[in-house]
KOLDRENSE-593334 format. One record per atom (N, C-alpha, C, O): residue number from 1; residue in one letter; atom name; x, y, z. Coordinates in Angstrom, 1 decimal, padded with zeros to 4 digits. Layout:
<atoms>
NUM	a	CA	X	Y	Z
...
</atoms>
This chain:
<atoms>
1	m	N	-004.5	016.9	030.3
1	m	CA	-005.9	016.5	030.3
1	m	C	-006.5	016.6	029.0
1	m	O	-007.4	015.7	028.6
2	k	N	-006.2	017.5	028.2
2	k	CA	-006.8	017.8	026.8
2	k	C	-006.4	016.7	025.9
2	k	O	-007.2	016.2	025.1
3	k	N	-005.1	016.2	026.0
3	k	CA	-004.6	015.2	025.1
3	k	C	-005.4	013.8	025.5
3	k	O	-005.8	013.1	024.6
4	l	N	-005.6	013.6	026.8
4	l	CA	-006.4	012.4	027.2
4	l	C	-007.7	012.4	026.6
4	l	O	-008.2	011.3	026.1
5	v	N	-008.4	013.5	026.6
5	v	CA	-009.8	013.6	026.0
5	v	C	-009.8	013.4	024.5
5	v	O	-010.7	012.8	023.9
6	i	N	-008.7	013.8	023.8
6	i	CA	-008.6	013.6	022.4
6	i	C	-008.3	012.3	022.1
6	i	O	-008.8	011.7	021.2
7	v	N	-007.5	011.6	022.8
7	v	CA	-007.0	010.2	022.6
7	v	C	-008.4	009.3	022.8
7	v	O	-008.7	008.4	022.0
8	a	N	-009.1	009.6	023.9
8	a	CA	-010.3	008.9	024.3
8	a	C	-011.3	009.0	023.1
8	a	O	-011.9	008.0	022.6
9	a	N	-011.5	010.3	022.6
9	a	CA	-012.4	010.4	021.5
9	a	C	-011.9	009.7	020.2
9	a	O	-012.8	009.1	019.5
10	f	N	-010.7	009.6	020.0
10	f	CA	-010.2	008.9	018.8
10	f	C	-010.5	007.5	019.0
10	f	O	-011.1	006.9	018.1
11	i	N	-010.1	006.9	020.1
11	i	CA	-010.5	005.5	020.4
11	i	C	-011.9	005.2	020.3
11	i	O	-012.2	004.2	019.7
12	a	N	-012.7	006.0	020.8
12	a	CA	-014.2	005.7	020.7
12	a	C	-014.6	005.8	019.2
12	a	O	-015.4	005.0	018.8
13	l	N	-014.0	006.7	018.4
13	l	CA	-014.3	006.8	016.9
13	l	C	-013.9	005.5	016.3
13	l	O	-014.8	004.9	015.7
14	l	N	-012.7	005.1	016.5
14	l	CA	-012.2	003.9	015.9
14	l	C	-013.0	002.6	016.3
14	l	O	-013.3	001.7	015.5
15	t	N	-013.4	002.5	017.5
15	t	CA	-014.1	001.2	017.9
15	t	C	-015.5	001.3	017.5
15	t	O	-016.2	000.3	017.5
16	g	N	-016.1	002.5	017.2
16	g	CA	-017.5	002.6	016.8
16	g	C	-017.7	002.5	015.4
16	g	O	-018.9	002.5	015.0
17	c	N	-016.7	002.4	014.5
17	c	CA	-016.9	002.5	013.1
17	c	C	-017.8	001.5	012.6
17	c	O	-018.7	001.9	011.8
18	n	N	-017.6	000.2	013.0
18	n	CA	-018.6	-000.8	012.4
18	n	C	-019.5	-001.2	013.6
18	n	O	-020.1	-002.3	013.5
19	q	N	-019.6	-000.4	014.6
19	q	CA	-020.6	-000.7	015.7
19	q	C	-020.5	-002.1	016.3
19	q	O	-021.5	-002.8	016.5
20	g	N	-019.3	-002.4	016.5
20	g	CA	-019.1	-003.7	017.3
20	g	C	-019.3	-005.1	016.5
20	g	O	-019.3	-006.2	017.0
21	t	N	-019.6	-004.9	015.2
21	t	CA	-019.8	-006.1	014.4
21	t	C	-018.5	-006.8	014.0
21	t	O	-017.7	-006.1	013.4
22	s	N	-018.3	-008.0	014.3
22	s	CA	-017.0	-008.6	014.0
22	s	C	-017.2	-009.3	012.6
22	s	O	-018.3	-009.5	012.1
23	s	N	-016.0	-009.5	012.1
23	s	CA	-016.0	-010.2	010.8
23	s	C	-016.7	-011.6	010.9
23	s	O	-017.4	-012.0	010.0
24	e	N	-016.5	-012.3	011.9
24	e	CA	-017.1	-013.6	012.2
24	e	C	-018.7	-013.4	012.2
24	e	O	-019.3	-014.3	011.7
25	d	N	-019.2	-012.3	012.8
25	d	CA	-020.6	-012.1	012.8
25	d	C	-021.2	-011.9	011.4
25	d	O	-022.3	-012.4	011.1
26	v	N	-020.4	-011.2	010.6
26	v	CA	-020.7	-010.9	009.2
26	v	C	-020.7	-012.2	008.4
26	v	O	-021.7	-012.6	007.7
27	a	N	-019.6	-013.0	008.6
27	a	CA	-019.5	-014.3	007.9
27	a	C	-020.7	-015.3	008.3
27	a	O	-021.2	-016.0	007.5
28	n	N	-020.9	-015.3	009.6
28	n	CA	-022.1	-016.1	010.1
28	n	C	-023.4	-015.9	009.4
28	n	O	-024.2	-016.8	009.0
29	l	N	-023.7	-014.5	009.3
29	l	CA	-024.9	-014.1	008.6
29	l	C	-025.0	-014.4	007.1
29	l	O	-026.0	-014.8	006.5
30	a	N	-023.7	-014.3	006.4
30	a	CA	-023.6	-014.8	005.0
30	a	C	-023.8	-016.2	005.0
30	a	O	-024.5	-016.6	004.0
31	y	N	-023.3	-017.1	005.9
31	y	CA	-023.6	-018.5	005.9
31	y	C	-025.0	-018.9	006.1
31	y	O	-025.5	-019.8	005.5
32	e	N	-025.7	-018.2	007.1
32	e	CA	-027.1	-018.4	007.2
32	e	C	-027.8	-018.1	005.9
32	e	O	-028.7	-018.9	005.6
33	w	N	-027.5	-017.1	005.1
33	w	CA	-028.2	-016.8	003.9
33	w	C	-027.9	-017.8	002.9
33	w	O	-028.8	-018.2	002.1
34	e	N	-026.7	-018.3	002.8
34	e	CA	-026.3	-019.3	001.8
34	e	C	-027.0	-020.6	002.1
34	e	O	-027.5	-021.2	001.2
35	k	N	-027.0	-021.0	003.4
35	k	CA	-027.6	-022.2	003.9
35	k	C	-029.1	-022.1	003.6
35	k	O	-029.7	-023.2	003.2
36	a	N	-029.8	-021.0	003.8
36	a	CA	-031.3	-021.0	003.6
36	a	C	-031.6	-021.1	002.2
36	a	O	-032.6	-021.8	001.9
37	k	N	-030.8	-020.5	001.3
37	k	CA	-030.9	-020.6	-000.1
37	k	C	-030.8	-022.0	-000.6
37	k	O	-031.6	-022.5	-001.4
38	f	N	-029.7	-022.6	-000.1
38	f	CA	-029.5	-024.1	-000.7
38	f	C	-030.4	-025.1	000.0
38	f	O	-030.5	-026.2	-000.5
39	d	N	-030.9	-024.7	001.1
39	d	CA	-031.9	-025.6	001.7
39	d	C	-033.3	-025.3	001.3
39	d	O	-034.2	-026.0	001.8
40	n	N	-033.6	-024.3	000.4
40	n	CA	-034.9	-023.9	000.1
40	n	C	-035.7	-023.5	001.2
40	n	O	-036.9	-023.9	001.3
41	n	N	-035.0	-022.8	002.2
41	n	CA	-035.8	-022.5	003.4
41	n	C	-036.3	-021.2	003.4
41	n	O	-035.7	-020.2	003.8
42	y	N	-037.5	-021.1	002.8
42	y	CA	-038.1	-019.8	002.5
42	y	C	-038.4	-018.9	003.8
42	y	O	-038.2	-017.7	003.8
43	e	N	-038.8	-019.6	004.9
43	e	CA	-039.1	-018.9	006.1
43	e	C	-037.7	-018.2	006.7
43	e	O	-037.7	-017.0	007.0
44	k	N	-036.6	-019.0	006.6
44	k	CA	-035.4	-018.5	007.1
44	k	C	-034.9	-017.3	006.3
44	k	O	-034.5	-016.4	006.8
45	q	N	-035.1	-017.4	005.0
45	q	CA	-034.6	-016.5	004.0
45	q	C	-035.4	-015.1	004.4
45	q	O	-034.7	-014.0	004.5
46	q	N	-036.7	-015.1	004.6
46	q	CA	-037.4	-013.9	004.9
46	q	C	-036.9	-013.3	006.2
46	q	O	-036.9	-012.1	006.3
47	e	N	-036.5	-014.1	007.2
47	e	CA	-036.0	-013.6	008.5
47	e	C	-034.8	-012.6	008.2
47	e	O	-034.6	-011.6	008.9
48	i	N	-033.9	-013.1	007.2
48	i	CA	-032.7	-012.6	007.0
48	i	C	-032.6	-011.3	006.2
48	i	O	-031.8	-010.4	006.3
49	l	N	-033.7	-011.2	005.2
49	l	CA	-033.8	-010.3	004.2
49	l	C	-034.0	-008.8	004.8
49	l	O	-034.7	-008.6	005.8
50	y	N	-033.4	-007.9	004.1
50	y	CA	-033.6	-006.4	004.4
50	y	C	-035.0	-006.1	004.1
50	y	O	-035.6	-005.3	004.8
51	e	N	-035.6	-006.6	003.0
51	e	CA	-036.9	-006.3	002.6
51	e	C	-037.6	-007.6	002.3
51	e	O	-037.4	-008.2	001.3
52	k	N	-038.4	-008.0	003.3
52	k	CA	-039.2	-009.2	003.2
52	k	C	-039.9	-009.4	001.9
52	k	O	-040.5	-008.4	001.5
53	g	N	-039.9	-010.4	001.2
53	g	CA	-040.6	-010.7	000.0
53	g	C	-039.7	-010.3	-001.3
53	g	O	-040.1	-010.5	-002.5
54	s	N	-038.4	-009.8	-001.0
54	s	CA	-037.6	-009.3	-002.1
54	s	C	-036.8	-010.5	-002.8
54	s	O	-036.1	-010.4	-003.8
55	y	N	-037.1	-011.7	-002.1
55	y	CA	-036.4	-012.9	-002.7
55	y	C	-037.5	-014.1	-002.5
55	y	O	-037.7	-014.6	-001.5
56	e	N	-038.1	-014.4	-003.6
56	e	CA	-039.3	-015.4	-003.5
56	e	C	-038.9	-016.7	-004.4
56	e	O	-039.8	-017.4	-004.7
57	v	N	-037.7	-017.0	-004.7
57	v	CA	-037.3	-018.0	-005.6
57	v	C	-037.8	-019.4	-004.9
57	v	O	-038.4	-020.2	-005.6
58	d	N	-037.6	-019.5	-003.6
58	d	CA	-037.9	-020.9	-003.0
58	d	C	-039.3	-020.9	-002.3
58	d	O	-039.6	-021.9	-001.5
59	k	N	-040.1	-019.9	-002.6
59	k	CA	-041.4	-019.8	-001.9
59	k	C	-042.2	-021.1	-001.9
59	k	O	-042.8	-021.4	-000.8
60	d	N	-042.4	-021.8	-003.0
60	d	CA	-043.1	-022.9	-003.1
60	d	C	-042.3	-024.3	-003.1
60	d	O	-042.8	-025.4	-003.3
61	d	N	-041.1	-024.2	-002.8
61	d	CA	-040.2	-025.4	-003.0
61	d	C	-040.2	-026.0	-001.6
61	d	O	-040.3	-025.4	-000.6
62	k	N	-040.0	-027.4	-001.7
62	k	CA	-039.8	-028.2	-000.5
62	k	C	-038.4	-028.0	000.2
62	k	O	-037.4	-027.9	-000.5
63	k	N	-038.4	-027.9	001.4
63	k	CA	-037.1	-027.7	002.1
63	k	C	-036.3	-028.9	002.0
63	k	O	-036.9	-030.0	002.1
64	v	N	-035.0	-028.8	001.9
64	v	CA	-034.0	-029.9	001.8
64	v	C	-032.9	-029.6	002.8
64	v	O	-032.8	-028.5	003.4
65	d	N	-032.1	-030.5	003.0
65	d	CA	-030.9	-030.3	003.8
65	d	C	-029.7	-030.4	002.9
65	d	O	-029.3	-031.5	002.5
66	s	N	-029.1	-029.3	002.4
66	s	CA	-028.1	-029.2	001.5
66	s	C	-026.8	-029.8	002.0
66	s	O	-025.9	-030.1	001.3
67	e	N	-026.6	-029.8	003.3
67	e	CA	-025.4	-030.2	004.1
67	e	C	-024.4	-029.3	003.8
67	e	O	-023.2	-029.6	004.0
68	l	N	-024.7	-027.9	003.5
68	l	CA	-023.7	-026.9	003.3
68	l	C	-023.2	-026.5	004.7
68	l	O	-024.0	-026.1	005.6
69	n	N	-021.8	-026.5	004.9
69	n	CA	-021.3	-026.1	006.1
69	n	C	-020.5	-024.9	006.1
69	n	O	-019.8	-024.6	005.1
70	y	N	-020.5	-024.1	007.2
70	y	CA	-019.7	-022.9	007.3
70	y	C	-018.3	-023.1	006.8
70	y	O	-017.8	-022.2	006.1
71	e	N	-017.6	-024.1	007.1
71	e	CA	-016.3	-024.4	006.8
71	e	C	-016.1	-024.6	005.3
71	e	O	-014.9	-024.4	004.8
72	d	N	-017.1	-024.9	004.6
72	d	CA	-017.0	-025.1	003.1
72	d	C	-017.0	-023.8	002.3
72	d	O	-016.8	-023.8	001.1
73	i	N	-017.2	-022.8	003.0
73	i	CA	-017.4	-021.5	002.3
73	i	C	-016.2	-020.5	002.5
73	i	O	-015.8	-020.4	003.6
74	r	N	-015.7	-019.9	001.4
74	r	CA	-014.7	-018.8	001.6
74	r	C	-015.5	-017.4	001.7
74	r	O	-016.3	-017.1	000.8
75	y	N	-015.1	-016.7	002.7
75	y	CA	-015.8	-015.3	002.9
75	y	C	-014.7	-014.2	002.8
75	y	O	-013.7	-014.2	003.6
76	e	N	-015.0	-013.3	001.9
76	e	CA	-014.1	-012.2	001.7
76	e	C	-015.0	-011.0	002.1
76	e	O	-016.1	-010.8	001.5
77	i	N	-014.6	-010.2	003.1
77	i	CA	-015.4	-009.3	003.7
77	i	C	-014.8	-007.9	003.5
77	i	O	-013.6	-007.7	003.6
78	y	N	-015.7	-006.8	003.1
78	y	CA	-015.3	-005.5	002.9
78	y	C	-016.4	-004.6	003.6
78	y	O	-017.5	-005.1	003.8
79	f	N	-016.0	-003.4	004.0
79	f	CA	-016.9	-002.5	004.9
79	f	C	-016.9	-001.2	004.1
79	f	O	-015.8	-000.7	003.7
80	d	N	-018.0	-000.6	003.8
80	d	CA	-018.2	000.8	003.3
80	d	C	-018.7	001.6	004.4
80	d	O	-019.8	001.6	004.8
81	e	N	-017.8	002.4	004.9
81	e	CA	-018.1	003.2	006.1
81	e	C	-019.2	004.3	005.7
81	e	O	-020.1	004.6	006.5
82	d	N	-019.1	004.9	004.5
82	d	CA	-020.0	006.0	004.0
82	d	C	-021.4	005.5	004.0
82	d	O	-022.3	006.1	004.5
83	l	N	-021.6	004.4	003.3
83	l	CA	-022.9	003.8	003.1
83	l	C	-023.3	002.8	004.2
83	l	O	-024.5	002.4	004.3
84	e	N	-022.4	002.5	005.0
84	e	CA	-022.6	001.5	006.2
84	e	C	-023.2	000.2	005.7
84	e	O	-024.3	-000.2	006.1
85	r	N	-022.3	-000.3	004.8
85	r	CA	-022.6	-001.7	004.2
85	r	C	-021.5	-002.6	004.2
85	r	O	-020.4	-002.2	004.1
86	y	N	-021.7	-003.8	004.4
86	y	CA	-020.8	-004.9	004.3
86	y	C	-021.0	-005.5	002.8
86	y	O	-022.2	-005.5	002.3
87	y	N	-019.9	-005.8	002.2
87	y	CA	-019.9	-006.6	000.9
87	y	C	-019.2	-007.9	001.3
87	y	O	-018.0	-008.0	001.8
88	v	N	-019.9	-009.0	001.0
88	v	CA	-019.4	-010.3	001.4
88	v	C	-019.3	-011.1	000.0
88	v	O	-020.3	-011.2	-000.7
89	f	N	-018.2	-011.6	-000.2
89	f	CA	-018.0	-012.4	-001.4
89	f	C	-017.9	-013.9	-000.9
89	f	O	-017.0	-014.2	-000.1
90	t	N	-018.8	-014.8	-001.3
90	t	CA	-018.7	-016.1	-000.9
90	t	C	-018.4	-017.0	-002.1
90	t	O	-019.0	-016.8	-003.2
91	d	N	-017.5	-018.0	-001.8
91	d	CA	-017.1	-019.0	-002.9
91	d	C	-017.1	-020.3	-002.3
91	d	O	-016.6	-020.5	-001.2
92	f	N	-017.8	-021.2	-003.0
92	f	CA	-017.9	-022.6	-002.5
92	f	C	-018.4	-023.5	-003.7
92	f	O	-018.9	-023.1	-004.7
93	k	N	-018.2	-024.8	-003.4
93	k	CA	-018.8	-025.9	-004.3
93	k	C	-020.2	-026.1	-004.0
93	k	O	-020.6	-026.3	-002.8
94	n	N	-021.0	-026.0	-005.0
94	n	CA	-022.4	-026.2	-004.9
94	n	C	-022.7	-027.6	-004.2
94	n	O	-022.2	-028.6	-004.7
95	p	N	-023.4	-027.5	-003.1
95	p	CA	-023.7	-028.9	-002.4
95	p	C	-024.7	-029.7	-003.1
95	p	O	-024.8	-030.9	-002.8
96	n	N	-025.4	-029.1	-004.1
96	n	CA	-026.5	-029.8	-004.8
96	n	C	-026.1	-030.0	-006.3
96	n	O	-026.9	-030.3	-007.1
97	g	N	-024.8	-029.8	-006.5
97	g	CA	-024.3	-030.1	-007.9
97	g	C	-022.8	-030.1	-008.0
97	g	O	-022.1	-030.2	-007.0
98	e	N	-022.4	-030.0	-009.3
98	e	CA	-021.0	-030.1	-009.5
98	e	C	-020.3	-028.6	-009.7
98	e	O	-019.1	-028.5	-009.7
99	n	N	-021.0	-027.7	-009.9
99	n	CA	-020.5	-026.3	-010.1
99	n	C	-020.0	-025.5	-008.9
99	n	O	-020.3	-025.8	-007.8
100	s	N	-019.2	-024.5	-009.1
100	s	CA	-018.7	-023.7	-008.1
100	s	C	-019.6	-022.5	-008.1
100	s	O	-020.1	-022.1	-009.1
101	v	N	-019.8	-022.0	-006.8
101	v	CA	-020.7	-020.8	-006.6
101	v	C	-019.9	-019.7	-006.2
101	v	O	-019.0	-019.8	-005.4
102	e	N	-020.1	-018.5	-006.9
102	e	CA	-019.5	-017.2	-006.4
102	e	C	-020.6	-016.3	-006.2
102	e	O	-021.2	-015.8	-007.2
103	d	N	-020.9	-016.0	-005.0
103	d	CA	-022.0	-015.1	-004.6
103	d	C	-021.5	-013.8	-004.1
103	d	O	-020.5	-013.8	-003.4
104	n	N	-022.2	-012.7	-004.3
104	n	CA	-022.0	-011.4	-003.8
104	n	C	-023.1	-011.1	-002.9
104	n	O	-024.3	-011.2	-003.4
105	i	N	-022.9	-010.6	-001.7
105	i	CA	-023.9	-010.3	-000.7
105	i	C	-023.7	-008.9	-000.2
105	i	O	-022.5	-008.6	000.2
106	v	N	-024.7	-008.1	-000.1
106	v	CA	-024.7	-006.9	000.5
106	v	C	-025.5	-006.9	001.9
106	v	O	-026.6	-007.3	001.9
107	l	N	-024.8	-006.6	003.0
107	l	CA	-025.5	-006.5	004.2
107	l	C	-025.8	-005.0	004.6
107	l	O	-024.9	-004.2	004.5
108	r	N	-027.0	-004.7	004.9
108	r	CA	-027.5	-003.3	005.4
108	r	C	-028.1	-003.5	006.8
108	r	O	-028.7	-004.5	007.1
109	k	N	-027.9	-002.5	007.5
109	k	CA	-028.4	-002.4	008.9
109	k	C	-029.9	-001.9	008.9
109	k	O	-030.3	-000.9	008.4
110	k	N	-030.8	-002.7	009.5
110	k	CA	-032.2	-002.4	009.6
110	k	C	-032.6	-002.7	011.1
110	k	O	-032.5	-003.8	011.6
111	d	N	-033.1	-001.7	011.8
111	d	CA	-033.6	-001.9	013.2
111	d	C	-032.5	-002.6	014.0
111	d	O	-032.7	-003.6	014.7
112	d	N	-031.2	-002.1	013.9
112	d	CA	-030.1	-002.5	014.6
112	d	C	-029.7	-004.0	014.4
112	d	O	-029.0	-004.6	015.2
113	e	N	-030.1	-004.5	013.2
113	e	CA	-029.6	-005.8	012.8
113	e	C	-029.1	-005.7	011.3
113	e	O	-029.6	-004.9	010.5
114	w	N	-028.2	-006.6	011.0
114	w	CA	-027.6	-006.7	009.7
114	w	C	-028.6	-007.6	008.9
114	w	O	-029.1	-008.6	009.5
115	k	N	-028.9	-007.2	007.7
115	k	CA	-029.8	-008.0	006.8
115	k	C	-029.2	-008.1	005.5
115	k	O	-028.4	-007.2	005.1
116	v	N	-029.7	-009.1	004.7
116	v	CA	-029.3	-009.2	003.3
116	v	C	-030.2	-008.4	002.4
116	v	O	-031.4	-008.6	002.5
117	d	N	-029.6	-007.6	001.6
117	d	CA	-030.2	-006.8	000.6
117	d	C	-030.0	-007.4	-000.7
117	d	O	-028.9	-007.1	-001.3
118	t	N	-031.0	-008.2	-001.2
118	t	CA	-030.8	-008.9	-002.4
118	t	C	-030.7	-007.9	-003.7
118	t	O	-030.0	-008.1	-004.7
119	s	N	-031.5	-006.9	-003.6
119	s	CA	-031.6	-005.9	-004.7
119	s	C	-030.2	-005.3	-004.9
119	s	O	-029.8	-005.3	-006.0
120	e	N	-029.6	-004.9	-003.8
120	e	CA	-028.2	-004.2	-003.9
120	e	C	-027.1	-005.3	-004.3
120	e	O	-026.0	-004.9	-004.8
121	s	N	-027.4	-006.5	-003.9
121	s	CA	-026.4	-007.5	-004.2
121	s	C	-026.2	-007.9	-005.7
121	s	O	-025.1	-008.3	-006.1
122	l	N	-027.4	-007.6	-006.4
122	l	CA	-027.3	-007.8	-007.9
122	l	C	-026.2	-006.9	-008.7
122	l	O	-025.7	-007.4	-009.7
123	d	N	-026.0	-005.7	-008.1
123	d	CA	-025.2	-004.8	-008.8
123	d	C	-023.7	-004.8	-008.5
123	d	O	-023.0	-003.9	-008.9
124	i	N	-023.3	-005.8	-007.7
124	i	CA	-021.9	-005.8	-007.2
124	i	C	-020.9	-006.4	-008.3
124	i	O	-021.1	-007.4	-008.9
125	v	N	-019.8	-005.6	-008.4
125	v	CA	-018.7	-006.0	-009.2
125	v	C	-017.6	-006.2	-008.3
125	v	O	-017.2	-005.3	-007.6
126	r	N	-017.1	-007.4	-008.1
126	r	CA	-016.1	-007.8	-007.1
126	r	C	-014.8	-006.9	-007.3
126	r	O	-014.3	-006.4	-006.3
127	e	N	-014.3	-006.7	-008.5
127	e	CA	-013.2	-006.0	-008.8
127	e	C	-013.3	-004.5	-008.3
127	e	O	-012.3	-003.9	-007.8
128	e	N	-014.4	-004.0	-008.5
128	e	CA	-014.6	-002.6	-008.1
128	e	C	-014.6	-002.5	-006.5
128	e	O	-014.1	-001.5	-006.0
129	i	N	-015.2	-003.3	-005.8
129	i	CA	-015.3	-003.3	-004.4
129	i	C	-013.9	-003.6	-003.8
129	i	O	-013.5	-002.9	-002.9
130	s	N	-013.2	-004.6	-004.4
130	s	CA	-011.9	-004.9	-003.8
130	s	C	-010.9	-003.8	-004.2
130	s	O	-009.9	-003.6	-003.5
131	e	N	-011.1	-003.0	-005.2
131	e	CA	-010.2	-001.9	-005.5
131	e	C	-010.6	-000.6	-004.7
131	e	O	-009.7	000.3	-004.4
132	k	N	-011.8	-000.5	-004.4
132	k	CA	-012.2	000.7	-003.6
132	k	C	-012.1	000.6	-002.1
132	k	O	-011.9	001.7	-001.4
133	f	N	-012.2	-000.6	-001.5
133	f	CA	-012.2	-000.7	000.0
133	f	C	-011.1	-001.8	000.4
133	f	O	-010.7	-002.7	-000.4
134	d	N	-010.6	-001.5	001.6
134	d	CA	-009.7	-002.5	002.2
134	d	C	-010.5	-003.7	002.6
134	d	O	-011.6	-003.6	003.2
135	r	N	-009.9	-004.8	002.4
135	r	CA	-010.6	-006.1	002.9
135	r	C	-010.4	-006.2	004.5
135	r	O	-009.3	-006.1	005.0
136	e	N	-011.5	-006.3	005.1
136	e	CA	-011.6	-006.5	006.5
136	e	C	-011.1	-007.9	007.0
136	e	O	-010.5	-008.1	008.0
137	a	N	-011.5	-008.9	006.2
137	a	CA	-011.2	-010.2	006.7
137	a	C	-011.4	-011.1	005.4
137	a	O	-012.1	-010.8	004.5
138	c	N	-010.8	-012.3	005.5
138	c	CA	-010.9	-013.3	004.6
138	c	C	-010.9	-014.6	005.4
138	c	O	-009.9	-015.0	006.0
139	i	N	-012.1	-015.2	005.5
139	i	CA	-012.3	-016.4	006.4
139	i	C	-012.3	-017.6	005.6
139	i	O	-012.9	-017.6	004.5
140	n	N	-011.7	-018.7	006.0
140	n	CA	-011.6	-019.9	005.3
140	n	C	-010.9	-019.8	004.0
140	n	O	-011.0	-020.6	003.1
141	c	N	-010.0	-018.9	004.0
141	c	CA	-009.2	-018.6	002.8
141	c	C	-008.0	-019.6	002.9
141	c	O	-007.4	-019.8	003.9
142	k	N	-007.6	-020.1	001.7
142	k	CA	-006.5	-021.0	001.7
142	k	C	-005.4	-020.6	000.8
142	k	O	-004.4	-021.2	000.7
</atoms>
């Protein structure tokens, strides 16, 4: 009986580590963020942000349809259990230009929802994250 309780506790611990958030959920939020940025969709950006008003770039811009699709983006996902943060590296061709985009996104939990923390995203060094944490997923990787 004691072994069963220990095994059950271990399973509960393992399944609760990232609180039921799948890699697809993380990638979908990263996509929503990238799409909102490239569409100049200020209202959508504010919904996704950890701290409303922390990203004001498109506040006065006209919305556009960038035609950015989920499938066009490569998502590399890492999770920091200690800080309870996701690090998402997105790579894709700029739908509004000829250049390639390499974006680093930090997701933090606020009121039981994952949100984009633009302030924390600025300080990310991909090599440091990939060396420090195991990659949880790589979506649309070729």
